[in-house]
N, C-alpha and C positions, 0 to 999 in steps of 0.2 A: 788873517784867516781862523782865529779865536773868537774874535768877534762875531765871525758870519755862523760859528758853530754854536758860539751862546745862543745867537738870536732863533737858531732855529731850534734849540733843544727849548727855549721858553715858549716858541709857539708852539712847539708838540705838546706842552706841557698845558696851556691853555687851550688849547683843542679840547685836549682829554679833559679837562675842566668844564669845561663848556657840554661835552657828551656825558659826564655824571650830574649835571646840574639837569639835562633834558630828562635824564633816567628817574629823576626825584632821589638823589642818591643825599640831600644836602637837606631836605625837609626836616620839621623839628617834629611830626610826627613819628620818626622813623627809628626803630629800635637800635640802639650801639652793642655790637657785637663782634665779635671773631670774623666771621661773616660778611656783616654788612662793610666794616672797615676795611676787610681785605676786597671786598668786590670794587669798592670805590676807588679803594689805592691803585688795583689794577686795570680799573678804568681811565684813570686820568693818565698813567703810565702809559698804557696802550694807543692814547692819543687819536689821531687819524684813522687810524685799524677800524678804531669805532665805528665809523662810517661805512666801509666795505666788508661789513658782519663779523667782525669778533665783539663776541662780547663777552669778556671774559670772568669767570666767578671762583669764588675762595669756597673749599670743605675742610671747615674747623671740625673736627674731630679732637675731643682727650682719647688718649689711651687707654686700653680696660686693663683695670688694675692687675689682671693676671700676664699681663706686658712689661709691666715696668719691673726693674732690677729691684733684688733686697738690700735696704738701707745695709750701709756698712757701720761696722761698730766701734 
């Protein structure tokens, strides 16, 4: 049972890598940032869901300085 589950997980991730490759996420001319790395990782994890319309995206924004807590002394 464990080997079947492991095989399914590996197949799921391989399909996700294929989807990311088809979308051009592994190109050398692609900028590396929080957003691109997150988009790639989510595409891989989404696996076969990419082929039924799932298009995961990440929104990486730094918090505003006013929202940060005061440093402790």
